[in-house]
N, C-alpha and C positions, 0 to 999 in steps of 0.2 A: 722369691725372696721371703725371709721369715717375717711373720707378723710382728715379732718383738724387736726387729732390727730398727735401730735409730740411725738415720742417714741424713747428713747435711751436705749440700752441694755449694761449692764456691767456684764461680766462673772466672775464666782467665782475666776478663776485663775488670773484675772486682779486686784484683791484687794491687798492692801499692807499686808504683813505677817511678823510677828516677833515671834521668839521662845526664850523666856526668861528662859526656863527650867520649872519653876513652872507655867508659863503662856504662852500659845500658843494663839496668837490673829491675827485676820484679821480685817482690817479697810476698810469700804466701802466709807468713806469720809476722807479728810485731818484731821489728828489728831496726836498730840504729834510730834514725829520725822518725820512723813510722811506729806509732803506738796505738793499739786498739785493745782495750781491756777485755773485749769479747773474742779476741783472736791472738792469744798469747802462745798457745801450744795445743797439740793434740796428743794425749797420752805423753810419752817421753819425747815426741818429736817437737822440738823447740824452734827450729829455723829451717826454711827451705827457700834459698835464694836462687833465682834463675838468671844467670849472668851471661852477658855478651861482652867480651873484652877485646879491645882493638889491638891490631898487630903491634908488637914491640912494647906493650904496656903491661901493667899489673899492679899487684899489691906488694909494697915493700915489707920487710920484716915487721911483724906485729905480734903481740902476745895473746895467748889463750890459756885458760886453765879450767879444769873440772868440766870438760865437755867432750863428747864423742863426736868427731867430725868426719863425715863421709862426702867425698867429691866424686861425681859421675861426669866424665867428659863425654860430651855429645858430638863435638866437632872441633878439629884443630889439635893443638899440642899444649899441654899445661906443664910448665916447668915449676917444680916444687923445690924449695930450699928450707932447711930448718936448723935450729941450733944444736940438734943432736948429731949433725953431720950428714944428714940425708940430702941428696940432690939428684933428681932424676926427671925424666920426661914421661908424662902420662897421656895416653891417646885413647880414642874410642875403643871399647872392648876391654878397658881396664877401669878399676875404681881405686881410690885412695882412702885409707882409713887411718885416722890419727886420734889417739887418746891424749888430750892435752894434760890431764891429770894435774900434778902439782905445779905445772907451768912449762910452756914451750913457746918459742918464737918461730914463726914460719913466714915465708913469702911465697906468693903465687904469681906467675908471670905467663904471658902469652909468649911461647918460645919461637913463634914465627914473626917475621917482619912483614909478611904479605897477607896472611890468612887470619881471619877473626877466630877467636876461641869461644866456644859455647860450652857451658857447664852448669850443673846443678850442684849446689853445696847444701848439705843437710847437717844440722846439729841435733844431737840427742842428749838428753840428760843422762849422766852415768849412773850405774847401779849403786855406786858409793863415791864419796869424795876422796881426794888425795891419792889417786892411782899413780903409778909410775908412768911417765909419758912414754908412748910407743907409737910406731908408725909402720904401715905396710902398704904395698901396692899389690892388688889382686887382679890377675888376668883371667877373664872369663871367655873373651872372644865373641865378636858379634855373631859369628856363625852358630854359636851354641844356643842362642836365644830365639832362633827362628821357629815360630809357631809353638813355642813352649815358654813357660815361666821358670826362670832359673834363679835360685838364691845366690846372692853374691856377697852379702854381709849378714852375719848372724852371731848370736851368743852360743849357738851350737855349731861352731866352726869345724870341730873335729868330725862331727857326725855328717854335716852337710858338705864339707869341703869348700868352705868360704873364707873370706876375711873374717877376723874375730872382732866383735864389738862387746863392750862391757855394759850391756843392757839387754833386757828381754825383748829383742827385736830381730826380725828377719826381713831383710830388704831384697826384693826380687825384681828382675827385669825380664821383659819379653817383647818380641816383635811378632805381630800376627798379620797374616794376609786377610784381605777383605773376605767375609763369609765364614771365617773360622769362629769357633766358639770356645769358651773357657769356663770350666766348672772348678771352683776352688773351695775347699773345705778347711775349716780351722776349728780349734777347740771352743766350746761354749764360753762366753764371757770375754772373748778376745776382741780387739779393735783392728780395723783395717783402714789404711790410708791408700787411696787409689789416685794416681796422678797420670794424666794423659799427656805424654811427651809429644806425640804426634798422632793424628788420626781422629777417628770417631768411634765411640764405644757405646753400646746400648745395654742397659740392665734388662732383666727379664720382665720388668713391669713397664717397659717402654721409655723410661728416663734415659736420655742420651747425654753423653759427655763429649766435648770437643777438645781440640788442641789446647793444652795447658789448663784445662779445668781439673778440679779435684773433687773427690768424694771422701767424707769422713764418716766412718761407719762403726757404730758400737754394737756389741752383742751380735756379732756377725754370723757365727755358725757356718754359713756357706754363701757363696757368691756365684752367680751365673752371668756371663758377659757374652755379647755377640759383637764382632768387629765389623762395622759398616764400611770402613775403609781400611787400607793398610795402616797398621797402628803400631806404636811403640809405647809401652806402658811401664810404670813402676807401681808395684803393690807392696806395701809394708805391713807386716803382721806384728801387732804390738800387744802388750799386756793391758 
């Protein structure tokens, strides 16, 4: 690791947790009733909510504006509806990107009456206010992320073949077998946000992250990881 790298670790059990019965959720950043002035955002990443939604339940139509919203489905079926006429089912191997812009209402529901829905929803501050609301579903396929890191959302969508986000962000997903290693290089001065969805991951200095831990890294330059267990990770490259 680089001597100038600034890294902070937040463990899974340090996240805010709430159990609403139908919704069990963990917040990685200040959100709703949880407020910590020292944990508002990381670069443009403003929200990461880790939700488990009971069968047949969900969030009724509610408004958003001036936010880039990305939803990663981990298990089950997410039914999306919004006031621009979109209505579809999103499953693992797909992500949803929505630019709330000048204003949009949407609802999110567990489409199954028998299986729980697990998802991560991330909010990013947009590059500018007042964008035209837009929505897309991007299919990457779980098979494509085996033992490799794959970009799925980026402001360089045409170049990388991803969903498009209106912010200098590239969100990547990967599933790695135990014993695999990953070397990742980025431009000087960039920030990296690493979230361990499942598994156990070790940095080259011996620091280990476990399921649902995160690392917030500034002045990253490069990153070397070793997978101690079969692992599923999200790595976000930010300005």
